[in-house]
N, CA and C atoms as an extended XYZ file, in Angstrom:
453
Properties=species:S:1:pos:R:3:atomname:S:1:resname:S:1:resid:I:1 pbc="F F F"
N        81.320       -1.844      -53.291 N   UNK     1
C        79.881       -2.040      -53.135 CA  UNK     1
C        79.233       -2.095      -54.521 C   UNK     1
N        78.296       -2.996      -54.682 N   UNK     2
C        77.587       -3.143      -55.958 CA  UNK     2
C        76.721       -1.914      -56.235 C   UNK     2
N        76.537       -1.619      -57.506 N   UNK     3
C        75.602       -0.549      -57.866 CA  UNK     3
C        74.175       -1.039      -57.603 C   UNK     3
N        73.244       -0.124      -57.583 N   UNK     4
C        71.837       -0.507      -57.458 CA  UNK     4
C        71.439       -1.427      -58.607 C   UNK     4
N        71.950       -1.124      -59.801 N   UNK     5
C        71.699       -1.941      -60.985 CA  UNK     5
C        72.135       -3.390      -60.745 C   UNK     5
N        73.339       -3.570      -60.247 N   UNK     6
C        73.859       -4.918      -59.982 CA  UNK     6
C        73.072       -5.599      -58.860 C   UNK     6
N        72.792       -4.845      -57.800 N   UNK     7
C        72.086       -5.395      -56.644 CA  UNK     7
C        70.679       -5.870      -57.026 C   UNK     7
N        70.055       -5.193      -57.970 N   UNK     8
C        68.694       -5.537      -58.404 CA  UNK     8
C        68.664       -6.722      -59.355 C   UNK     8
N        69.813       -7.236      -59.724 N   UNK     9
C        69.858       -8.377      -60.634 CA  UNK     9
C        70.163       -8.002      -62.061 C   UNK     9
N        70.733       -6.798      -62.246 N   UNK    10
C        71.105       -6.363      -63.585 CA  UNK    10
C        69.899       -6.151      -64.473 C   UNK    10
N        70.151       -6.180      -65.765 N   UNK    11
C        69.082       -5.942      -66.733 CA  UNK    11
C        67.951       -6.959      -66.568 C   UNK    11
N        68.286       -8.225      -66.377 N   UNK    12
C        67.263       -9.267      -66.279 CA  UNK    12
C        66.347       -9.036      -65.086 C   UNK    12
N        66.926       -8.725      -63.926 N   UNK    13
C        66.122       -8.486      -62.727 CA  UNK    13
C        65.216       -7.279      -62.876 C   UNK    13
N        65.758       -6.213      -63.441 N   UNK    14
C        64.948       -5.004      -63.601 CA  UNK    14
C        63.901       -5.169      -64.696 C   UNK    14
N        64.227       -5.904      -65.758 N   UNK    15
C        63.236       -6.150      -66.815 CA  UNK    15
C        62.067       -6.976      -66.264 C   UNK    15
N        62.370       -8.003      -65.486 N   UNK    16
C        61.321       -8.828      -64.863 CA  UNK    16
C        60.425       -7.953      -63.981 C   UNK    16
N        61.031       -7.097      -63.192 N   UNK    17
C        60.304       -6.178      -62.314 CA  UNK    17
C        59.398       -5.250      -63.116 C   UNK    17
N        59.927       -4.614      -64.133 N   UNK    18
C        59.143       -3.663      -64.927 CA  UNK    18
C        58.040       -4.378      -65.693 C   UNK    18
N        58.288       -5.583      -66.153 N   UNK    19
C        57.251       -6.350      -66.848 CA  UNK    19
C        56.070       -6.629      -65.909 C   UNK    19
N        56.357       -7.051      -64.687 N   UNK    20
C        55.304       -7.284      -63.685 CA  UNK    20
C        54.563       -5.984      -63.406 C   UNK    20
N        55.317       -4.913      -63.219 N   UNK    21
C        54.720       -3.620      -62.922 CA  UNK    21
C        53.809       -3.151      -64.050 C   UNK    21
N        54.305       -3.189      -65.279 N   UNK    22
C        53.536       -2.697      -66.427 CA  UNK    22
C        52.256       -3.505      -66.625 C   UNK    22
N        52.322       -4.795      -66.404 N   UNK    23
C        51.124       -5.631      -66.496 CA  UNK    23
C        50.086       -5.178      -65.470 C   UNK    23
N        50.528       -4.855      -64.262 N   UNK    24
C        49.594       -4.405      -63.227 CA  UNK    24
C        49.010       -3.027      -63.558 C   UNK    24
N        49.807       -2.159      -64.154 N   UNK    25
C        49.332       -0.829      -64.539 CA  UNK    25
C        48.232       -0.933      -65.601 C   UNK    25
N        48.453       -1.781      -66.595 N   UNK    26
C        47.471       -1.919      -67.675 CA  UNK    26
C        46.162       -2.533      -67.188 C   UNK    26
N        46.206       -3.267      -66.071 N   UNK    27
C        45.007       -3.879      -65.511 CA  UNK    27
C        44.320       -2.983      -64.482 C   UNK    27
N        44.929       -1.859      -64.156 N   UNK    28
C        44.398       -0.994      -63.107 CA  UNK    28
C        43.477        0.075      -63.702 C   UNK    28
N        42.219        0.145      -63.260 N   UNK    29
C        41.287        1.109      -63.856 CA  UNK    29
C        41.682        2.578      -63.641 C   UNK    29
N        42.411        2.877      -62.591 N   UNK    30
C        42.828        4.266      -62.349 CA  UNK    30
C        43.987        4.674      -63.260 C   UNK    30
N        44.907        3.757      -63.523 N   UNK    31
C        46.097        4.085      -64.305 CA  UNK    31
C        45.981        3.753      -65.787 C   UNK    31
N        45.196        2.774      -66.129 N   UNK    32
C        45.106        2.337      -67.517 CA  UNK    32
C        44.815        3.481      -68.482 C   UNK    32
N        43.956        4.451      -68.130 N   UNK    33
C        43.710        5.548      -69.082 CA  UNK    33
C        44.973        6.338      -69.467 C   UNK    33
N        45.961        6.366      -68.596 N   UNK    34
C        47.208        7.070      -68.914 CA  UNK    34
C        48.043        6.301      -69.934 C   UNK    34
N        47.829        4.988      -70.002 N   UNK    35
C        48.661        4.120      -70.829 CA  UNK    35
C        47.947        3.577      -72.056 C   UNK    35
N        46.659        3.832      -72.167 N   UNK    36
C        45.905        3.345      -73.313 CA  UNK    36
C        45.913        1.831      -73.368 C   UNK    36
N        46.045        1.317      -74.563 N   UNK    37
C        46.069       -0.135      -74.759 CA  UNK    37
C        47.441       -0.725      -74.459 C   UNK    37
N        48.393        0.128      -74.159 N   UNK    38
C        49.748       -0.341      -73.893 CA  UNK    38
C        50.621       -0.175      -75.121 C   UNK    38
N        51.803        0.269      -74.891 N   UNK    39
C        52.795        0.467      -75.960 CA  UNK    39
C        53.718       -0.741      -75.947 C   UNK    39
N        53.862       -1.431      -77.079 N   UNK    40
C        54.694       -2.647      -77.095 CA  UNK    40
C        56.120       -2.440      -76.593 C   UNK    40
N        56.668       -1.249      -76.739 N   UNK    41
C        58.048       -1.012      -76.322 CA  UNK    41
C        58.159       -0.388      -74.928 C   UNK    41
N        57.024       -0.191      -74.249 N   UNK    42
C        57.083        0.512      -72.974 CA  UNK    42
C        57.885       -0.240      -71.916 C   UNK    42
N        57.735       -1.547      -71.839 N   UNK    43
C        58.509       -2.314      -70.844 CA  UNK    43
C        60.002       -2.130      -71.099 C   UNK    43
N        60.405       -2.210      -72.367 N   UNK    44
C        61.828       -2.039      -72.683 CA  UNK    44
C        62.299       -0.619      -72.380 C   UNK    44
N        61.462        0.371      -72.676 N   UNK    45
C        61.847        1.766      -72.414 CA  UNK    45
C        61.942        2.052      -70.920 C   UNK    45
N        60.942        1.608      -70.159 N   UNK    46
C        60.968        1.844      -68.715 CA  UNK    46
C        62.091        1.041      -68.057 C   UNK    46
N        62.353       -0.149      -68.560 N   UNK    47
C        63.489       -0.925      -68.049 CA  UNK    47
C        64.790       -0.171      -68.308 C   UNK    47
N        64.973        0.317      -69.524 N   UNK    48
C        66.202        1.048      -69.864 CA  UNK    48
C        66.366        2.283      -68.985 C   UNK    48
N        65.269        2.981      -68.709 N   UNK    49
C        65.332        4.156      -67.838 CA  UNK    49
C        65.774        3.747      -66.431 C   UNK    49
N        65.141        2.709      -65.887 N   UNK    50
C        65.477        2.266      -64.533 CA  UNK    50
C        66.914        1.766      -64.473 C   UNK    50
N        67.327        1.014      -65.481 N   UNK    51
C        68.711        0.528      -65.563 CA  UNK    51
C        69.682        1.709      -65.520 C   UNK    51
N        69.427        2.720      -66.341 N   UNK    52
C        70.340        3.868      -66.396 CA  UNK    52
C        70.353        4.638      -65.085 C   UNK    52
N        69.194        4.845      -64.475 N   UNK    53
C        69.167        5.597      -63.223 CA  UNK    53
C        69.866        4.859      -62.095 C   UNK    53
N        69.919        3.521      -62.196 N   UNK    54
C        70.527        2.721      -61.140 CA  UNK    54
C        71.984        2.364      -61.421 C   UNK    54
N        72.592        2.996      -62.414 N   UNK    55
C        74.020        2.813      -62.646 CA  UNK    55
C        74.379        1.835      -63.740 C   UNK    55
N        73.402        1.404      -64.531 N   UNK    56
C        73.674        0.511      -65.651 CA  UNK    56
C        73.927        1.302      -66.923 C   UNK    56
N        73.897        0.625      -68.070 N   UNK    57
C        74.151        1.287      -69.355 CA  UNK    57
C        73.224        2.481      -69.607 C   UNK    57
N        73.738        3.473      -70.311 N   UNK    58
C        73.014        4.731      -70.560 CA  UNK    58
C        72.210        4.698      -71.865 C   UNK    58
N        71.450        3.656      -72.064 N   UNK    59
C        70.700        3.442      -73.292 CA  UNK    59
C        69.679        4.540      -73.562 C   UNK    59
N        68.992        5.009      -72.539 N   UNK    60
C        67.987        6.069      -72.732 CA  UNK    60
C        68.656        7.335      -73.236 C   UNK    60
N        69.708        7.745      -72.580 N   UNK    61
C        70.404        8.976      -72.967 CA  UNK    61
C        71.061        8.858      -74.335 C   UNK    61
N        71.583        7.680      -74.629 N   UNK    62
C        72.343        7.479      -75.862 CA  UNK    62
C        71.468        7.146      -77.063 C   UNK    62
N        70.456        6.273      -76.876 N   UNK    63
C        69.733        5.703      -78.018 CA  UNK    63
C        68.222        5.916      -78.035 C   UNK    63
N        67.640        6.432      -76.955 N   UNK    64
C        66.177        6.503      -76.878 CA  UNK    64
C        65.637        7.914      -76.748 C   UNK    64
N        66.373        8.886      -77.194 N   UNK    65
C        65.870       10.259      -77.181 CA  UNK    65
C        66.121       11.029      -75.912 C   UNK    65
N        66.777       10.412      -74.941 N   UNK    66
C        67.141       11.107      -73.715 CA  UNK    66
C        65.942       11.547      -72.897 C   UNK    66
N        66.214       12.413      -71.959 N   UNK    67
C        65.175       12.856      -71.040 CA  UNK    67
C        64.128       13.715      -71.740 C   UNK    67
N        64.521       14.403      -72.792 N   UNK    68
C        63.542       15.239      -73.509 CA  UNK    68
C        62.401       14.384      -74.072 C   UNK    68
N        62.700       13.150      -74.471 N   UNK    69
C        61.633       12.251      -74.941 CA  UNK    69
C        60.668       11.934      -73.800 C   UNK    69
N        61.203       11.719      -72.598 N   UNK    70
C        60.349       11.440      -71.440 CA  UNK    70
C        59.448       12.630      -71.125 C   UNK    70
N        59.994       13.820      -71.239 N   UNK    71
C        59.176       15.015      -71.030 CA  UNK    71
C        58.034       15.039      -72.044 C   UNK    71
N        58.352       14.791      -73.292 N   UNK    72
C        57.339       14.823      -74.350 CA  UNK    72
C        56.215       13.819      -74.115 C   UNK    72
N        56.530       12.606      -73.697 N   UNK    73
C        55.482       11.600      -73.529 CA  UNK    73
C        54.588       11.871      -72.321 C   UNK    73
N        55.074       12.629      -71.347 N   UNK    74
C        54.259       12.929      -70.174 CA  UNK    74
C        53.450       14.220      -70.312 C   UNK    74
N        53.851       15.070      -71.220 N   UNK    75
C        53.149       16.347      -71.361 CA  UNK    75
C        51.688       16.127      -71.690 C   UNK    75
N        50.865       16.894      -71.047 N   UNK    76
C        49.414       16.949      -71.276 CA  UNK    76
C        48.675       15.702      -70.807 C   UNK    76
N        49.319       14.801      -70.066 N   UNK    77
C        48.593       13.649      -69.522 CA  UNK    77
C        47.708       14.041      -68.343 C   UNK    77
N        48.037       15.142      -67.685 N   UNK    78
C        47.255       15.628      -66.535 CA  UNK    78
C        47.143       14.558      -65.442 C   UNK    78
N        48.279       14.037      -65.036 N   UNK    79
C        48.337       13.005      -63.995 CA  UNK    79
C        47.800       13.584      -62.691 C   UNK    79
N        46.889       12.846      -62.056 N   UNK    80
C        46.304       13.283      -60.789 CA  UNK    80
C        47.114       12.736      -59.615 C   UNK    80
N        46.905       13.304      -58.446 N   UNK    81
C        47.585       12.801      -57.252 CA  UNK    81
C        47.159       11.362      -56.941 C   UNK    81
N        45.871       11.014      -57.031 N   UNK    82
C        45.525        9.596      -56.812 CA  UNK    82
C        46.207        8.658      -57.816 C   UNK    82
N        46.372        9.070      -59.056 N   UNK    83
C        47.089        8.242      -60.038 CA  UNK    83
C        48.561        8.107      -59.661 C   UNK    83
N        49.163        9.202      -59.224 N   UNK    84
C        50.573        9.165      -58.820 CA  UNK    84
C        50.771        8.194      -57.655 C   UNK    84
N        49.886        8.276      -56.663 N   UNK    85
C        50.007        7.400      -55.495 CA  UNK    85
C        49.757        5.937      -55.851 C   UNK    85
N        48.814        5.686      -56.747 N   UNK    86
C        48.549        4.306      -57.170 CA  UNK    86
C        49.746        3.739      -57.934 C   UNK    86
N        50.376        4.572      -58.774 N   UNK    87
C        51.578        4.175      -59.506 CA  UNK    87
C        52.642        3.700      -58.521 C   UNK    87
N        52.866        4.469      -57.465 N   UNK    88
C        53.864        4.112      -56.449 CA  UNK    88
C        53.499        2.797      -55.777 C   UNK    88
N        52.228        2.648      -55.425 N   UNK    89
C        51.765        1.429      -54.769 CA  UNK    89
C        52.015        0.199      -55.646 C   UNK    89
N        51.664        0.287      -56.921 N   UNK    90
C        51.865       -0.848      -57.825 CA  UNK    90
C        53.343       -1.110      -58.084 C   UNK    90
N        54.145       -0.047      -58.137 N   UNK    91
C        55.587       -0.168      -58.356 CA  UNK    91
C        56.229       -0.959      -57.210 C   UNK    91
N        55.884       -0.579      -55.997 N   UNK    92
C        56.471       -1.263      -54.844 CA  UNK    92
C        55.943       -2.687      -54.723 C   UNK    92
N        54.685       -2.921      -55.046 N   UNK    93
C        54.136       -4.281      -55.024 CA  UNK    93
C        54.824       -5.151      -56.075 C   UNK    93
N        55.101       -4.578      -57.236 N   UNK    94
C        55.789       -5.326      -58.299 CA  UNK    94
C        57.193       -5.726      -57.863 C   UNK    94
N        57.833       -4.898      -57.053 N   UNK    95
C        59.166       -5.250      -56.545 CA  UNK    95
C        59.095       -6.532      -55.731 C   UNK    95
N        58.037       -6.675      -54.921 N   UNK    96
C        57.855       -7.911      -54.152 CA  UNK    96
C        57.575       -9.090      -55.081 C   UNK    96
N        56.619       -8.903      -55.986 N   UNK    97
C        56.210       -9.985      -56.885 CA  UNK    97
C        57.371      -10.457      -57.752 C   UNK    97
N        58.175       -9.525      -58.226 N   UNK    98
C        59.294       -9.861      -59.120 CA  UNK    98
C        60.524      -10.366      -58.363 C   UNK    98
N        60.478      -10.305      -57.045 N   UNK    99
C        61.587      -10.820      -56.253 CA  UNK    99
C        62.805       -9.910      -56.204 C   UNK    99
N        62.583       -8.585      -56.316 N   UNK   100
C        63.724       -7.681      -56.139 CA  UNK   100
C        64.206       -7.768      -54.701 C   UNK   100
N        65.456       -7.443      -54.451 N   UNK   101
C        65.963       -7.506      -53.082 CA  UNK   101
C        65.084       -6.706      -52.121 C   UNK   101
N        64.885       -7.258      -50.937 N   UNK   102
C        63.988       -6.642      -49.959 CA  UNK   102
C        64.729       -5.925      -48.834 C   UNK   102
N        66.047       -5.829      -48.940 N   UNK   103
C        66.796       -5.170      -47.863 CA  UNK   103
C        66.381       -3.701      -47.766 C   UNK   103
N        66.299       -3.177      -46.528 N   UNK   104
C        65.811       -1.813      -46.334 CA  UNK   104
C        66.549       -0.726      -47.128 C   UNK   104
N        67.884       -0.748      -47.246 N   UNK   105
C        68.519        0.325      -48.030 CA  UNK   105
C        68.080        0.320      -49.502 C   UNK   105
N        67.948       -0.863      -50.093 N   UNK   106
C        67.515       -0.932      -51.485 CA  UNK   106
C        66.071       -0.475      -51.626 C   UNK   106
N        65.200       -0.970      -50.752 N   UNK   107
C        63.790       -0.590      -50.852 CA  UNK   107
C        63.584        0.901      -50.572 C   UNK   107
N        64.366        1.464      -49.678 N   UNK   108
C        64.274        2.904      -49.427 CA  UNK   108
C        64.626        3.670      -50.702 C   UNK   108
N        65.692        3.259      -51.351 N   UNK   109
C        66.127        3.924      -52.578 CA  UNK   109
C        65.104        3.721      -53.688 C   UNK   109
N        64.558        2.530      -53.808 N   UNK   110
C        63.541        2.258      -54.821 CA  UNK   110
C        62.328        3.153      -54.607 C   UNK   110
N        61.891        3.303      -53.366 N   UNK   111
C        60.744        4.165      -53.068 CA  UNK   111
C        61.072        5.626      -53.364 C   UNK   111
N        62.244        6.096      -52.951 N   UNK   112
C        62.625        7.485      -53.238 CA  UNK   112
C        62.680        7.726      -54.739 C   UNK   112
N        63.164        6.756      -55.478 N   UNK   113
C        63.254        6.836      -56.939 CA  UNK   113
C        61.871        7.023      -57.553 C   UNK   113
N        60.912        6.190      -57.169 N   UNK   114
C        59.573        6.284      -57.760 CA  UNK   114
C        58.808        7.498      -57.230 C   UNK   114
N        59.020        7.872      -55.985 N   UNK   115
C        58.372        9.082      -55.447 CA  UNK   115
C        58.823       10.305      -56.239 C   UNK   115
N        60.124       10.439      -56.412 N   UNK   116
C        60.668       11.576      -57.149 CA  UNK   116
C        60.209       11.549      -58.606 C   UNK   116
N        60.326       10.400      -59.237 N   UNK   117
C        59.955       10.285      -60.645 CA  UNK   117
C        58.502       10.619      -60.904 C   UNK   117
N        57.618       10.181      -60.013 N   UNK   118
C        56.200       10.478      -60.211 CA  UNK   118
C        55.889       11.947      -59.967 C   UNK   118
N        56.635       12.585      -59.076 N   UNK   119
C        56.454       14.038      -58.882 CA  UNK   119
C        56.864       14.794      -60.144 C   UNK   119
N        57.998       14.402      -60.730 N   UNK   120
C        58.469       15.047      -61.963 CA  UNK   120
C        57.460       14.816      -63.087 C   UNK   120
N        57.015       13.577      -63.244 N   UNK   121
C        56.054       13.254      -64.310 CA  UNK   121
C        54.743       14.021      -64.122 C   UNK   121
N        54.270       14.086      -62.891 N   UNK   122
C        53.016       14.813      -62.621 CA  UNK   122
C        53.164       16.288      -62.978 C   UNK   122
N        54.257       16.907      -62.526 N   UNK   123
C        54.463       18.320      -62.840 CA  UNK   123
C        54.539       18.533      -64.346 C   UNK   123
N        55.305       17.702      -65.030 N   UNK   124
C        55.450       17.846      -66.481 CA  UNK   124
C        54.138       17.585      -67.215 C   UNK   124
N        53.298       16.732      -66.655 N   UNK   125
C        52.033       16.400      -67.312 CA  UNK   125
C        51.036       17.556      -67.280 C   UNK   125
N        51.273       18.502      -66.387 N   UNK   126
C        50.386       19.666      -66.273 CA  UNK   126
C        50.995       20.934      -66.869 C   UNK   126
N        52.237       20.880      -67.277 N   UNK   127
C        52.932       22.076      -67.773 CA  UNK   127
C        52.304       22.549      -69.086 C   UNK   127
N        51.939       23.792      -69.103 N   UNK   128
C        51.401       24.416      -70.320 CA  UNK   128
C        52.502       25.119      -71.109 C   UNK   128
N        53.648       25.313      -70.467 N   UNK   129
C        54.778       25.962      -71.129 CA  UNK   129
C        56.063       25.301      -70.630 C   UNK   129
N        57.160       25.542      -71.330 N   UNK   130
C        58.448       24.986      -70.900 CA  UNK   130
C        58.852       25.509      -69.527 C   UNK   130
N        58.442       26.714      -69.206 N   UNK   131
C        58.780       27.305      -67.911 CA  UNK   131
C        58.108       26.570      -66.757 C   UNK   131
N        57.006       25.916      -67.033 N   UNK   132
C        56.283       25.189      -65.990 CA  UNK   132
C        56.776       23.756      -65.815 C   UNK   132
N        57.677       23.307      -66.667 N   UNK   133
C        58.246       21.963      -66.544 CA  UNK   133
C        59.148       21.873      -65.320 C   UNK   133
N        59.285       20.675      -64.788 N   UNK   134
C        60.261       20.438      -63.736 CA  UNK   134
C        61.638       20.766      -64.312 C   UNK   134
N        62.557       21.328      -63.523 N   UNK   135
C        63.872       21.716      -64.067 CA  UNK   135
C        64.782       20.556      -64.483 C   UNK   135
N        64.466       19.330      -64.089 N   UNK   136
C        65.290       18.179      -64.462 CA  UNK   136
C        65.285       18.007      -65.980 C   UNK   136
N        66.488       17.893      -66.580 N   UNK   137
C        66.586       17.768      -68.033 CA  UNK   137
C        67.464       16.605      -68.482 C   UNK   137
N        67.888       15.769      -67.546 N   UNK   138
C        68.668       14.587      -67.912 CA  UNK   138
C        68.274       13.438      -66.990 C   UNK   138
N        68.561       12.241      -67.430 N   UNK   139
C        68.223       11.059      -66.639 CA  UNK   139
C        68.949       11.153      -65.294 C   UNK   139
N        68.184       11.117      -64.203 N   UNK   140
C        68.832       11.232      -62.881 CA  UNK   140
C        69.577        9.954      -62.514 C   UNK   140
N        70.568       10.097      -61.693 N   UNK   141
C        71.368        8.965      -61.217 CA  UNK   141
C        71.070        8.747      -59.739 C   UNK   141
N        70.730        7.511      -59.395 N   UNK   142
C        70.432        7.162      -58.013 CA  UNK   142
C        71.548        6.296      -57.461 C   UNK   142
N        71.760        6.422      -56.158 N   UNK   143
C        72.789        5.643      -55.487 CA  UNK   143
C        72.236        5.190      -54.142 C   UNK   143
N        73.004        4.416      -53.442 N   UNK   144
C        72.606        3.943      -52.125 CA  UNK   144
C        72.356        5.115      -51.193 C   UNK   144
N        71.467        4.937      -50.207 N   UNK   145
C        71.243        6.016      -49.247 CA  UNK   145
C        72.533        6.302      -48.471 C   UNK   145
N        72.678        7.541      -48.082 N   UNK   146
C        73.853        7.915      -47.283 CA  UNK   146
C        73.780        7.221      -45.932 C   UNK   146
N        74.907        6.729      -45.514 N   UNK   147
C        74.989        6.092      -44.205 CA  UNK   147
C        75.485        7.128      -43.206 C   UNK   147
N        74.825        7.260      -42.071 N   UNK   148
C        75.306        8.225      -41.068 CA  UNK   148
C        76.697        7.830      -40.576 C   UNK   148
N        77.492        8.848      -40.329 N   UNK   149
C        78.821        8.583      -39.764 CA  UNK   149
C        78.674        8.024      -38.362 C   UNK   149
N        79.482        7.028      -38.049 N   UNK   150
C        79.463        6.520      -36.678 CA  UNK   150
C        80.576        7.224      -35.912 C   UNK   150
N        80.201        7.869      -34.855 N   UNK   151
C        81.167        8.649      -34.082 CA  UNK   151
C        81.492        7.982      -32.782 C   UNK   151
């Protein structure tokens, strides 16, 4: 079975998806304040993160400061629940616009990925101390949803 990375179209498919998503985030009045004017390398960084979580090359862990860098960039952003939900909405819409596979197992995993990631980012954005951070300290790995055993 193909990895999520392969199923999504590899680096090119995920980069196209993240580019569409990031463009929508920068145009959104609720989310734009979290991103400022936009970071020129953000599409590449978010693509590398998504690639690694979906079973592709480990560029974030190896060359981009690992998960600790992600913690640092989210700290003190004070992400609100409406911002978190809007992020998810735009993420899933970008999957359609970018032409990511629409099969239910992939879309379920994509939604679980962004739901979990936004919860971690929100918690870390409010942490006043290391003890208040989410316990995740490395790039998570996602796989296909478990299939129930047929008896």
